[in-house]
C-alpha positions as CSV (number, residue, x, y, z in Angstrom):
1,X,28.2,-3.8,14.2
2,X,31.4,-2.0,13.3
3,X,31.8,-0.6,9.8
4,X,35.2,0.3,8.3
5,X,35.3,2.9,5.4
6,X,38.5,3.5,3.4
7,X,39.3,6.7,1.6
8,X,42.2,8.6,0.1
9,X,43.0,6.6,-3.0
10,X,43.6,8.0,-6.4
11,X,45.8,8.3,-9.5
12,X,49.4,9.3,-8.9
13,X,52.6,9.2,-10.9
14,X,55.5,7.0,-10.0
15,X,57.3,8.5,-7.0
16,X,54.2,10.3,-5.7
17,X,52.5,10.0,-2.3
18,X,49.1,9.3,-1.0
19,X,47.6,9.1,2.5
20,X,44.9,6.5,3.0
21,X,42.4,6.8,5.8
22,X,40.3,4.1,7.5
23,X,37.3,5.3,9.6
24,X,35.6,3.0,12.0
25,X,32.0,3.5,13.1
26,X,33.0,2.9,16.7
27,X,36.0,2.2,18.8
28,X,38.0,-0.8,17.5
29,X,41.5,0.3,17.0
30,X,42.5,0.3,20.6
31,X,41.2,-3.2,21.1
32,X,42.4,-5.0,18.0
33,X,45.4,-5.5,15.8
34,X,44.5,-3.5,12.7
35,X,45.9,-3.9,9.2
36,X,46.0,-2.5,5.8
37,X,45.6,-4.9,2.9
38,X,45.7,-4.6,-0.8
39,X,44.5,-6.6,-3.8
40,X,46.1,-6.0,-7.2
41,X,44.3,-7.0,-10.4
42,X,44.5,-10.8,-10.8
43,X,46.3,-11.3,-7.5
44,X,45.2,-12.4,-4.0
45,X,44.7,-9.9,-1.3
46,X,47.8,-9.4,0.8
47,X,48.7,-7.7,4.1
48,X,50.6,-4.5,3.7
49,X,51.0,-3.3,7.3
50,X,49.5,-3.9,10.7
51,X,49.6,-2.1,14.0
52,X,48.8,-2.9,17.6
53,X,49.8,-0.2,20.1
54,X,53.5,0.3,19.4
55,X,53.9,-3.0,17.6
56,X,54.1,-2.4,13.8
57,X,54.8,-4.7,10.9
58,X,55.4,-3.9,7.2
59,X,55.5,-6.2,4.3
60,X,58.9,-6.3,2.6
61,X,57.4,-4.9,-0.6
62,X,56.5,-1.6,1.1
63,X,59.0,-1.3,4.0
64,X,60.7,2.1,4.1
65,X,58.0,3.7,1.9
66,X,54.8,3.4,4.0
67,X,53.9,4.4,7.5
68,X,50.9,3.1,9.4
69,X,49.4,5.1,12.2
70,X,46.1,5.4,14.1
71,X,44.1,7.9,16.1
72,X,42.1,5.8,18.5
73,X,40.3,8.8,19.9
74,X,38.9,9.5,16.4
75,X,38.5,5.9,15.4
76,X,40.7,6.5,12.4
77,X,43.7,4.7,11.0
78,X,46.1,5.9,8.3
79,X,48.5,4.6,5.7
80,X,51.0,7.2,4.4
81,X,52.5,5.9,1.2
82,X,55.5,7.6,-0.4
83,X,57.7,6.8,-3.4
84,X,54.8,4.9,-5.0
85,X,55.5,2.4,-7.7
86,X,53.3,0.9,-10.4
87,X,53.4,-2.4,-8.5
88,X,51.6,-0.6,-5.7
89,X,48.5,-0.3,-7.9
90,X,45.7,-2.1,-6.1
91,X,42.5,-1.7,-4.1
92,X,43.5,-1.0,-0.5
93,X,41.4,-2.2,2.5
94,X,41.5,-1.9,6.2
95,X,40.5,-4.7,8.5
96,X,41.5,-6.4,11.7
97,X,44.4,-8.8,11.8
98,X,43.6,-11.5,11.1
99,X,40.9,-10.1,8.9
100,X,37.2,-10.6,9.7
101,X,34.9,-11.2,6.9
102,X,32.2,-8.8,8.2
103,X,34.7,-5.9,8.1
104,X,35.6,-6.0,4.5
105,X,34.5,-2.7,2.9
106,X,34.7,-1.3,-0.6
107,X,38.3,-0.3,-0.3
108,X,40.0,2.6,-1.9
109,X,41.7,2.3,-5.3
110,X,45.3,3.4,-5.8
111,X,46.6,3.6,-9.3
112,X,50.3,4.5,-9.9
113,X,51.2,5.4,-13.5
114,X,54.7,4.9,-14.8
């Protein structure tokens, strides 16, 4: 059973940066399309970015401000977020793409103050 644990969230001001991490209990990143998702208060969960080898996708809402990357050797995936905006406030999750129910973790909360 693979477990995914997100970390790195926090409270930042508009324009700030955060680096989110996703740690897997065993190798999964090299075999699966992996994604970062977020769920803002009162909204549905949405895909932020996904990665499979050199194939990367970003949602329009974050394009140019975030970078997804992974270190398969360490079973870790990252989301570098820059120029954060209040609308980026959400709980961020990692999962496969498409997402698998058993992989949803607690997420890591990002709050961007104006």
